BAROKE-729242 format. One record per residue: residue in three letters; residue number from 1; x, y, z of N, C-alpha, C in turn. Coordinates in nm, 2 decimals. Atoms other than C-alpha are relative to their C-alpha. Layout:
BEGIN
ala/NUM/X/Y/Z/X/Y/Z/X/Y/Z
...
end
This chain:
BEGIN
met/1/0.13/-0.04/-0.06/-4.42/0.63/0.24/0.00/0.15/0.03
pro/2/0.00/-0.15/-0.02/-4.53/1.00/0.24/-0.02/0.03/0.15
pro/3/0.02/-0.04/-0.14/-4.52/1.18/0.58/-0.14/0.02/0.03
ala/4/0.14/-0.02/-0.04/-4.84/1.19/0.78/-0.03/0.15/-0.01
pro/5/0.03/-0.14/0.01/-5.03/1.51/0.73/0.01/0.07/0.14
arg/6/-0.03/-0.07/-0.13/-4.95/1.78/0.99/-0.12/0.09/0.02
gly/7/0.11/-0.09/-0.04/-5.23/1.96/1.18/0.06/0.11/0.09
leu/8/-0.05/-0.11/-0.08/-5.17/2.30/1.34/-0.11/0.10/0.02
ser/9/0.09/-0.11/-0.02/-5.38/2.57/1.50/0.05/0.08/0.13
gly/10/-0.04/-0.08/-0.11/-5.34/2.84/1.76/-0.12/0.08/0.07
ile/11/0.10/-0.08/-0.07/-5.53/3.06/2.01/0.07/0.12/0.07
gln/12/-0.05/-0.12/-0.06/-5.48/3.41/2.14/-0.01/0.00/0.15
pro/13/0.01/-0.01/-0.15/-5.39/3.45/2.51/-0.03/0.14/0.04
ser/14/0.03/-0.14/-0.03/-5.54/3.80/2.52/-0.09/0.01/0.12
gly/15/0.08/0.00/-0.12/-5.76/3.70/2.81/-0.02/-0.14/0.05
ile/16/0.03/0.13/-0.05/-5.89/3.41/3.01/-0.08/-0.08/-0.10
leu/17/0.07/0.08/0.10/-6.00/3.13/2.78/-0.15/-0.03/0.04
his/18/0.14/0.00/-0.03/-6.38/3.10/2.75/-0.07/-0.11/-0.08
leu/19/0.08/0.11/0.07/-6.66/2.87/2.61/0.01/0.01/-0.15
gly/20/-0.01/-0.02/0.14/-6.63/3.03/2.27/0.13/-0.06/-0.05
asn/21/-0.13/0.06/0.03/-6.26/2.93/2.26/-0.01/-0.16/0.00
tyr/22/0.01/0.15/-0.01/-6.35/2.57/2.37/-0.08/-0.06/-0.11
phe/23/0.09/0.07/0.10/-6.64/2.49/2.14/0.04/0.04/-0.14
gly/24/-0.04/-0.04/0.13/-6.51/2.69/1.85/0.13/-0.05/-0.05
ala/25/-0.14/0.04/0.05/-6.15/2.57/1.85/0.06/-0.11/0.09
ile/26/-0.09/0.09/-0.08/-5.99/2.39/2.15/-0.05/-0.14/-0.01
arg/27/0.05/0.14/0.00/-6.22/2.09/2.14/0.04/-0.07/-0.13
gln/28/-0.05/0.05/0.13/-6.12/2.04/1.77/0.15/-0.03/0.02
his/29/-0.14/0.01/-0.02/-5.76/2.09/1.87/0.04/-0.13/0.08
ile/30/-0.02/0.12/-0.08/-5.77/1.82/2.14/-0.03/-0.13/-0.08
ala/31/0.04/0.11/0.09/-5.94/1.58/1.89/0.11/-0.03/-0.10
leu/32/-0.10/0.02/0.11/-5.66/1.63/1.64/0.11/-0.09/0.05
gln/33/-0.11/0.09/-0.04/-5.40/1.46/1.86/-0.04/-0.15/0.00
asp/34/0.04/0.14/0.01/-5.61/1.14/1.83/0.02/-0.04/-0.15
thr/35/0.00/0.04/0.14/-5.62/1.15/1.45/0.14/0.03/-0.06
his/36/-0.13/-0.03/0.05/-5.27/1.30/1.40/0.11/-0.01/0.11
pro/37/-0.09/0.02/-0.11/-5.06/1.16/1.69/0.14/0.04/-0.04
thr/38/-0.14/-0.05/0.02/-4.71/1.32/1.71/0.01/0.10/-0.11
asn/39/0.00/-0.10/0.11/-4.80/1.55/1.42/-0.10/0.11/0.02
ala/40/0.10/-0.10/-0.03/-5.04/1.79/1.59/0.07/0.11/0.08
phe/41/-0.07/-0.12/-0.05/-4.90/2.14/1.67/-0.10/0.11/0.04
phe/42/0.08/-0.11/-0.05/-5.07/2.41/1.88/0.08/0.11/0.06
phe/43/-0.08/-0.11/-0.05/-4.94/2.75/1.97/-0.09/0.11/0.07
leu/44/0.06/-0.11/-0.07/-5.03/3.04/2.20/0.05/0.12/-0.07
ala/45/-0.03/-0.11/0.09/-5.04/3.34/1.98/0.02/0.14/0.07
asp/46/-0.02/-0.12/-0.09/-4.89/3.61/2.21/0.03/0.12/-0.09
tyr/47/-0.02/-0.12/0.09/-4.77/3.83/1.91/-0.14/0.05/-0.04
his/48/0.13/-0.04/0.04/-5.13/3.84/1.79/-0.07/0.07/0.12
ala/49/0.07/-0.06/-0.12/-5.25/3.92/2.15/0.03/0.14/0.02
ile/50/-0.04/-0.14/-0.03/-5.05/4.24/2.17/-0.06/0.10/-0.09
thr/51/0.08/-0.10/0.07/-5.27/4.40/1.91/-0.11/0.07/0.08
thr/52/0.10/-0.05/-0.09/-5.52/4.45/2.19/0.04/0.00/0.15
leu/53/-0.04/0.01/-0.14/-5.34/4.37/2.51/0.14/0.05/0.02
arg/54/-0.13/-0.07/-0.01/-5.05/4.60/2.61/0.07/-0.02/0.14
asp/55/-0.06/0.02/-0.13/-4.98/4.49/2.97/0.08/-0.13/0.00
pro/56/-0.09/0.12/0.01/-4.67/4.26/2.97/-0.03/-0.10/0.11
ala/57/0.02/0.09/-0.11/-4.75/4.11/3.32/-0.13/-0.08/-0.03
ala/58/0.13/0.07/0.03/-5.11/4.03/3.21/0.02/-0.10/-0.11
leu/59/-0.02/0.10/0.11/-4.99/3.87/2.89/0.07/-0.12/0.04
arg/60/-0.07/0.12/-0.05/-4.74/3.65/3.06/-0.09/-0.09/0.08
ala/61/0.09/0.08/-0.08/-5.01/3.54/3.31/-0.10/-0.07/-0.09
asn/62/0.09/0.06/0.09/-5.25/3.47/3.02/0.06/-0.12/-0.07
val/63/-0.06/0.11/0.07/-5.00/3.26/2.84/0.01/-0.12/0.08
leu/64/-0.02/0.11/-0.09/-4.93/3.05/3.14/-0.14/-0.07/0.03
asp/65/0.14/0.05/-0.03/-5.31/3.02/3.22/-0.05/-0.08/-0.12
ser/66/0.05/0.07/0.12/-5.38/2.92/2.86/0.06/-0.14/-0.02
ala/67/-0.07/0.13/0.01/-5.12/2.65/2.86/-0.05/-0.10/0.10
ile/68/0.05/0.08/-0.10/-5.25/2.51/3.19/-0.14/-0.05/-0.04
thr/69/0.14/0.03/0.04/-5.61/2.52/3.05/0.00/-0.11/-0.11
tyr/70/-0.02/0.10/0.10/-5.50/2.32/2.74/0.02/-0.14/0.06
leu/71/-0.03/0.13/-0.06/-5.35/2.05/2.96/-0.12/-0.05/0.08
ala/72/0.11/0.04/-0.08/-5.65/2.05/3.19/-0.11/-0.06/-0.09
leu/73/0.10/0.04/0.09/-5.88/2.00/2.89/0.04/-0.13/-0.08
gly/74/-0.03/0.13/0.06/-5.69/1.69/2.77/0.12/0.00/-0.10
leu/75/-0.11/0.00/0.09/-5.39/1.80/2.56/0.11/-0.09/0.06
asp/76/-0.10/0.10/-0.05/-5.13/1.52/2.59/0.14/0.04/-0.06
pro/77/-0.13/-0.03/0.06/-4.77/1.64/2.55/0.08/-0.11/-0.07
ala/78/-0.06/0.12/0.07/-4.67/1.29/2.44/-0.05/-0.02/-0.14
arg/79/0.06/0.02/0.13/-4.90/1.32/2.14/-0.01/0.13/-0.08
ala/80/0.01/-0.13/0.06/-4.90/1.69/2.06/0.10/0.10/0.05
val/81/-0.10/-0.10/-0.04/-4.67/1.99/2.07/-0.08/0.13/0.03
leu/82/0.06/-0.13/-0.04/-4.78/2.31/2.25/0.12/0.10/0.02
phe/83/-0.11/-0.10/-0.01/-4.56/2.62/2.21/-0.05/0.14/0.00
arg/84/0.03/-0.14/0.00/-4.55/2.99/2.24/0.05/0.06/-0.13
gln/85/-0.03/-0.06/0.13/-4.56/3.19/1.92/0.14/0.08/0.00
ser/86/-0.11/-0.08/0.00/-4.29/3.43/2.02/0.13/-0.07/0.03
glu/87/-0.13/0.08/-0.01/-4.04/3.15/2.09/0.06/-0.04/-0.13
val/88/-0.05/0.04/0.13/-4.01/3.10/1.72/0.02/0.12/-0.09
pro/89/-0.02/-0.13/0.07/-3.85/3.41/1.57/-0.02/0.00/-0.15
glu/90/0.02/0.02/0.15/-3.88/3.27/1.21/-0.14/0.04/-0.04
val/91/0.14/-0.03/0.04/-4.26/3.34/1.23/0.00/0.15/-0.05
val/92/0.01/-0.14/0.04/-4.22/3.72/1.22/0.10/0.03/-0.12
glu/93/-0.09/-0.02/0.12/-3.93/3.69/0.97/-0.08/-0.04/-0.13
leu/94/0.08/0.04/0.12/-4.16/3.50/0.73/-0.11/0.09/-0.02
ala/95/0.11/-0.09/0.01/-4.44/3.74/0.80/0.04/0.12/-0.09
trp/96/-0.05/-0.11/0.08/-4.23/4.02/0.65/0.01/-0.04/-0.15
leu/97/-0.01/0.05/0.14/-4.15/3.81/0.34/-0.13/-0.01/-0.07
leu/98/0.14/0.02/0.06/-4.52/3.73/0.29/-0.06/0.13/-0.02
ala/99/0.06/-0.14/0.01/-4.61/4.10/0.34/0.04/0.06/-0.14
thr/100/-0.05/-0.06/0.13/-4.41/4.18/0.02/-0.08/-0.05/-0.12
val/101/0.08/0.05/0.11/-4.65/3.97/-0.19/-0.15/0.01/0.03
thr/102/0.14/-0.01/-0.04/-4.97/4.05/-0.01/-0.06/0.14/-0.04
gly/103/0.06/-0.12/0.05/-5.20/4.31/-0.17/-0.08/0.07/0.11
met/104/0.08/-0.08/-0.10/-5.36/4.59/0.04/-0.15/-0.04/-0.01
gly/105/0.15/0.03/0.02/-5.70/4.50/-0.11/-0.04/-0.12/0.07
leu/106/0.03/0.13/-0.08/-5.68/4.15/0.04/-0.02/0.03/0.14
leu/107/0.01/-0.03/-0.15/-5.62/4.29/0.39/-0.12/0.09/0.03
glu/108/0.11/-0.09/-0.02/-5.88/4.56/0.35/-0.14/-0.07/0.00
arg/109/0.13/0.08/0.00/-6.15/4.29/0.30/-0.02/-0.09/0.12
ala/110/0.01/0.08/-0.12/-6.08/4.12/0.63/-0.11/0.03/0.09
his/111/0.12/-0.03/-0.08/-6.40/4.09/0.83/0.04/0.03/0.14
ser/112/-0.04/-0.01/-0.13/-6.22/4.06/1.16/0.05/0.15/0.03
tyr/113/-0.05/-0.14/-0.01/-6.04/4.40/1.11/-0.12/0.10/0.00
lys/114/0.12/-0.09/0.00/-6.37/4.57/1.02/-0.08/-0.01/0.12
asp/115/0.08/0.02/-0.12/-6.55/4.42/1.31/0.06/0.07/0.12
lys/116/-0.07/-0.05/-0.12/-6.29/4.51/1.57/0.01/0.16/0.00
thr/117/-0.01/-0.15/0.00/-6.24/4.87/1.45/-0.14/0.06/0.02
ala/118/0.14/-0.05/-0.02/-6.62/4.91/1.44/-0.04/0.00/0.15
lys/119/0.03/0.01/-0.15/-6.62/4.81/1.81/0.09/0.10/0.08
gly/120/-0.08/-0.10/-0.07/-6.38/5.09/1.89/0.15/-0.04/0.03
ile/121/-0.14/0.05/-0.02/-6.05/4.89/1.89/0.09/0.08/-0.09
glu/122/-0.09/-0.08/0.07/-5.76/5.10/1.77/0.04/-0.06/-0.13
ala/123/-0.04/0.05/0.14/-5.69/5.06/1.39/0.15/0.01/-0.02
asn/124/-0.15/0.00/0.02/-5.32/4.99/1.42/0.04/-0.09/-0.11
leu/125/-0.06/0.08/0.11/-5.09/4.83/1.16/0.00/-0.15/0.04
gly/126/0.00/0.14/-0.04/-5.07/4.51/1.37/-0.13/-0.07/-0.02
leu/127/0.13/0.06/0.02/-5.44/4.46/1.37/-0.03/-0.02/-0.15
phe/128/0.03/0.00/0.15/-5.46/4.54/0.99/0.08/-0.12/-0.06
ser/129/-0.09/0.10/0.07/-5.17/4.30/0.90/-0.01/-0.14/0.07
tyr/130/0.02/0.13/-0.07/-5.30/4.02/1.14/0.00/-0.12/-0.09
pro/131/0.00/0.12/0.09/-5.38/3.79/0.84/0.13/-0.05/-0.05
val/132/-0.13/0.04/0.05/-5.02/3.80/0.72/0.08/-0.08/0.11
leu/133/-0.07/0.07/-0.11/-4.88/3.70/1.06/-0.07/-0.14/0.02
met/134/0.07/0.13/-0.02/-5.15/3.43/1.08/0.05/-0.10/-0.11
ala/135/-0.05/0.09/0.12/-5.04/3.30/0.73/0.14/-0.05/0.03
ala/136/-0.13/0.05/-0.04/-4.68/3.28/0.86/0.00/-0.10/0.10
asp/137/0.02/0.10/-0.11/-4.79/3.09/1.17/-0.03/-0.13/-0.06
ile/138/0.04/0.12/0.05/-4.94/2.83/0.95/0.09/-0.06/-0.10
ile/139/-0.07/0.06/0.11/-4.73/2.78/0.64/0.15/-0.02/0.04
leu/140/-0.14/0.03/-0.04/-4.39/2.80/0.82/0.02/-0.14/0.04
phe/141/-0.01/0.14/-0.05/-4.46/2.45/0.96/-0.04/-0.10/-0.10
asp/142/0.04/0.10/0.10/-4.56/2.29/0.63/-0.13/-0.07/0.04
thr/143/0.12/0.05/-0.05/-4.91/2.26/0.77/-0.10/-0.05/-0.11
asn/144/0.09/0.05/0.09/-5.16/2.04/0.59/-0.15/0.03/0.04
ile/145/0.13/-0.02/-0.05/-5.47/2.08/0.81/-0.01/0.10/0.11
val/146/0.02/-0.10/-0.10/-5.59/2.37/1.02/-0.14/0.00/0.05
pro/147/0.14/-0.01/-0.06/-5.89/2.32/1.25/-0.02/0.13/0.06
val/148/0.03/-0.13/-0.05/-6.05/2.65/1.31/-0.15/0.02/0.02
gly/149/0.14/-0.04/-0.01/-6.38/2.81/1.41/-0.05/0.06/-0.13
lys/150/0.05/-0.06/0.12/-6.61/2.94/1.14/0.04/0.15/-0.02
asp/151/-0.04/-0.15/0.00/-6.51/3.30/1.23/0.14/0.02/-0.06
gln/152/-0.13/-0.01/0.05/-6.16/3.22/1.11/0.01/-0.06/-0.15
lys/153/0.00/0.06/0.14/-6.26/3.07/0.77/0.06/0.10/-0.10
gln/154/-0.06/-0.09/0.10/-6.18/3.39/0.58/0.15/0.01/0.02
his/155/-0.15/-0.01/-0.02/-5.83/3.41/0.74/0.07/-0.12/-0.06
leu/156/-0.06/0.11/0.06/-5.76/3.06/0.62/0.00/0.01/-0.15
glu/157/0.00/-0.02/0.15/-5.87/3.15/0.27/0.11/0.10/-0.04
met/158/-0.10/-0.10/0.03/-5.64/3.45/0.29/0.14/-0.06/0.01
thr/159/-0.13/0.07/-0.02/-5.35/3.23/0.41/0.03/-0.08/-0.13
arg/160/-0.01/0.07/0.12/-5.41/3.01/0.11/0.04/0.09/-0.12
asp/161/-0.03/-0.10/0.11/-5.41/3.31/-0.13/0.14/0.05/0.01
ile/162/-0.13/-0.06/-0.02/-5.09/3.45/0.02/0.11/-0.11/-0.03
ala/163/-0.09/0.11/0.03/-4.91/3.11/0.00/0.01/-0.03/-0.15
ile/164/0.00/0.03/0.15/-5.02/3.05/-0.36/0.07/0.11/-0.07
lys/165/-0.06/-0.11/0.07/-4.91/3.40/-0.46/0.16/-0.01/0.02
phe/166/-0.14/0.01/-0.03/-4.57/3.35/-0.29/0.06/-0.12/-0.09
asn/167/-0.04/0.11/0.08/-4.53/3.01/-0.47/0.01/0.04/-0.15
his/168/0.00/-0.05/0.14/-4.62/3.17/-0.80/0.12/0.09/-0.03
ala/169/-0.11/-0.10/0.02/-4.35/3.44/-0.75/0.13/-0.07/0.01
tyr/170/-0.13/0.06/-0.03/-4.07/3.22/-0.62/0.01/-0.15/-0.02
gly/171/-0.01/0.15/0.02/-4.15/2.86/-0.71/-0.07/-0.07/0.12
glu/172/0.08/0.08/-0.10/-4.32/2.58/-0.51/0.08/0.00/0.13
thr/173/-0.08/-0.01/-0.12/-4.20/2.67/-0.16/-0.09/-0.05/0.12
phe/174/0.09/0.03/-0.12/-4.50/2.63/0.08/-0.11/-0.10/-0.03
val/175/0.12/0.09/0.01/-4.76/2.36/0.14/-0.12/0.09/0.01
ile/176/0.13/-0.08/0.00/-5.11/2.50/0.07/-0.09/-0.07/0.10
pro/177/0.08/0.06/-0.10/-5.31/2.43/0.39/-0.15/-0.02/-0.03
glu/178/0.15/0.02/0.01/-5.67/2.30/0.41/-0.06/0.03/0.13
glu/179/0.07/-0.03/-0.12/-5.92/2.42/0.66/-0.08/-0.13/0.05
arg/180/0.09/0.10/-0.06/-6.11/2.19/0.90/-0.10/0.07/0.09
ile/181/0.10/-0.07/-0.08/-6.43/2.35/1.03/-0.11/-0.09/0.04
ser/182/0.11/0.08/-0.05/-6.69/2.18/1.24/-0.13/0.07/-0.05
glu/183/0.12/-0.06/0.05/-7.01/2.26/1.04/-0.12/-0.01/0.09
ser/184/0.11/0.01/-0.09/-7.23/2.16/1.33/0.00/0.12/0.10
leu/185/-0.01/-0.11/-0.09/-7.12/2.47/1.52/-0.01/0.13/-0.07
ala/186/0.01/-0.14/0.04/-7.23/2.82/1.44/0.10/0.08/0.09
val/187/-0.07/-0.09/-0.09/-7.06/3.12/1.60/-0.05/-0.02/0.14
ile/188/0.05/0.02/-0.14/-7.07/3.07/1.98/-0.04/0.14/0.05
pro/189/0.05/-0.13/-0.05/-7.29/3.35/2.13/0.06/0.03/0.13
gly/190/-0.04/-0.06/-0.13/-7.17/3.57/2.41/-0.12/0.04/0.08
leu/191/0.11/-0.04/-0.10/-7.37/3.71/2.70/-0.09/0.11/-0.06
asp/192/0.09/-0.10/0.06/-7.50/3.99/2.47/-0.05/-0.05/-0.13
gly/193/0.06/0.06/0.12/-7.59/3.76/2.18/0.10/0.02/-0.12
gln/194/-0.10/-0.01/0.10/-7.29/3.87/1.97/0.09/-0.12/0.01
lys/195/-0.10/0.11/-0.01/-7.00/3.63/1.90/0.07/0.02/0.13
met/196/-0.08/0.00/-0.13/-6.83/3.54/2.23/0.14/0.03/-0.03
ser/197/-0.13/-0.05/0.03/-6.51/3.73/2.23/0.06/0.08/0.12
lys/198/-0.07/-0.08/-0.11/-6.26/3.87/2.49/0.00/0.15/-0.04
ser/199/0.00/-0.14/0.04/-6.26/4.19/2.28/-0.13/0.06/0.03
tyr/200/0.13/-0.06/-0.02/-6.63/4.24/2.34/-0.04/-0.01/0.14
gly/201/0.03/0.01/-0.14/-6.62/4.16/2.71/-0.13/-0.08/0.03
asn/202/0.13/0.07/-0.02/-6.91/3.91/2.68/0.02/-0.15/0.02
thr/203/-0.04/0.14/-0.01/-6.74/3.58/2.77/-0.05/-0.07/0.13
ile/204/0.02/0.09/-0.12/-6.81/3.29/3.00/0.13/-0.09/0.01
glu/205/-0.12/0.07/-0.01/-6.48/3.15/3.12/-0.01/-0.15/0.02
ile/206/0.01/0.15/-0.02/-6.41/2.78/3.11/0.03/-0.04/0.14
phe/207/-0.03/0.03/-0.14/-6.25/2.78/3.45/-0.01/0.13/0.09
gly/208/0.02/-0.12/-0.07/-6.39/3.10/3.59/-0.04/-0.02/0.15
asp/209/0.04/-0.01/-0.14/-6.46/3.20/3.95/-0.15/-0.03/0.01
glu/210/0.14/0.04/-0.01/-6.79/3.05/4.07/-0.09/0.12/0.01
lys/211/0.09/-0.11/-0.03/-6.94/3.37/4.20/-0.01/0.09/-0.12
thr/212/0.00/-0.09/0.12/-6.84/3.57/3.89/-0.08/-0.07/-0.11
leu/213/0.08/0.07/0.10/-6.98/3.30/3.66/-0.15/0.00/0.03
his/214/0.14/0.00/-0.04/-7.30/3.29/3.86/-0.06/0.13/-0.04
lys/215/0.05/-0.13/0.02/-7.34/3.66/3.83/-0.02/0.03/-0.15
lys/216/0.01/-0.01/0.15/-7.28/3.65/3.45/-0.12/-0.07/-0.05
ile/217/0.11/0.08/0.05/-7.53/3.37/3.39/-0.13/0.06/0.04
met/218/0.13/-0.06/-0.05/-7.80/3.53/3.61/-0.03/0.14/-0.07
gly/219/0.02/-0.12/0.07/-7.75/3.85/3.41/-0.05/-0.01/-0.14
ile/220/0.05/0.02/0.13/-7.87/3.70/3.08/-0.14/0.03/-0.01
val/221/0.14/-0.05/0.02/-8.19/3.86/2.96/-0.09/-0.12/-0.04
met/222/0.09/0.11/0.03/-8.47/3.60/2.97/-0.12/0.04/-0.08
asp/223/0.12/-0.02/0.08/-8.79/3.56/2.77/-0.11/0.06/0.10
ser/224/0.10/-0.07/-0.08/-9.06/3.80/2.91/-0.14/-0.05/-0.01
arg/225/0.13/0.05/0.02/-9.35/3.60/2.78/-0.04/-0.10/0.11
thr/226/0.04/0.09/-0.11/-9.56/3.40/3.03/0.01/-0.14/-0.05
pro/227/-0.02/0.14/0.04/-9.53/3.02/3.03/-0.11/-0.05/-0.09
ala/228/0.12/0.05/0.08/-9.88/2.99/2.87/0.01/0.05/-0.15
glu/229/-0.01/-0.06/0.14/-9.78/3.20/2.56/0.09/-0.09/-0.09
pro/230/-0.08/0.08/0.09/-9.65/3.02/2.25/0.14/0.07/-0.02
lys/231/-0.14/-0.05/0.02/-9.27/3.05/2.19/0.06/-0.07/-0.12
pro/232/-0.05/0.07/0.12/-9.20/2.95/1.83/0.15/0.00/-0.02
ala/233/-0.14/-0.01/0.02/-8.84/3.06/1.85/0.08/-0.02/0.13
ala/234/-0.06/0.02/-0.13/-8.76/2.94/2.19/0.15/-0.06/-0.01
asp/235/-0.14/0.05/0.02/-8.45/2.75/2.06/0.10/0.10/-0.03
lys/236/-0.10/-0.11/0.04/-8.30/3.08/1.95/0.04/0.08/0.13
his/237/-0.02/-0.07/-0.12/-8.30/3.20/2.31/0.15/-0.02/0.05
leu/238/-0.14/0.01/-0.03/-7.94/3.28/2.43/0.03/-0.10/0.11
ala/239/-0.03/0.09/-0.11/-7.96/3.09/2.76/-0.01/-0.15/-0.05
leu/240/0.02/0.13/0.05/-8.09/2.78/2.57/0.11/-0.04/-0.09
gln/241/-0.11/0.03/0.09/-7.82/2.80/2.31/0.12/-0.04/0.07
leu/242/-0.12/0.04/-0.08/-7.55/2.80/2.57/-0.02/-0.13/0.08
leu/243/0.03/0.13/-0.08/-7.72/2.52/2.77/0.02/-0.12/-0.10
lys/244/-0.02/0.11/0.10/-7.73/2.31/2.45/0.15/-0.04/-0.02
leu/245/-0.15/0.03/0.01/-7.35/2.35/2.41/0.05/-0.07/0.12
end
């Protein structure tokens, strides 16, 4: 009997986890432990986080908070594995090997890199080579299925490209992973209407302080039309989109 397919995904502890993390990724992660019991793996990507977070104390606190949040949201250690990326040194070793078969052109096309540098985030090598490290995260564990948000679709395609190129150069070495994306969810909007992201400072935390959350919600710009005026695009309003979620 062939082994059960393995599911794996991760999340960056670069800040306090928010609704975008939950609806875009974590909810799928928790569901995976039901469909792939004992073969669901999730990691806290602290190596990825240091591309934007340089405070060691803050990173350690975020890792712990993220682990607690996963448990609070329903991750069951008896049915799934939760680990810290930096606890597995083979990840960065493999990333270097993968880098030797990864073309610059592939990395230059990464939407995430372009978006973050356009927002003023420093264009360092870590940020640029993010997809290579992500590929190592996935294929090191012979992963079959990767549940991700739509914003990570390109990175999964790049992972597949990198793994296929490595296999072509050195023989059949790695499993080629398949993505699992919830098509019912678009990008989760932040307080400013852009993608909700810790990098953009527009998040609503899952377990945030009540007063802080209240201030954030009350700061959302509302529709200035009177109740009597027609509102053909009311369902596109930011507050209603968040309320629906």
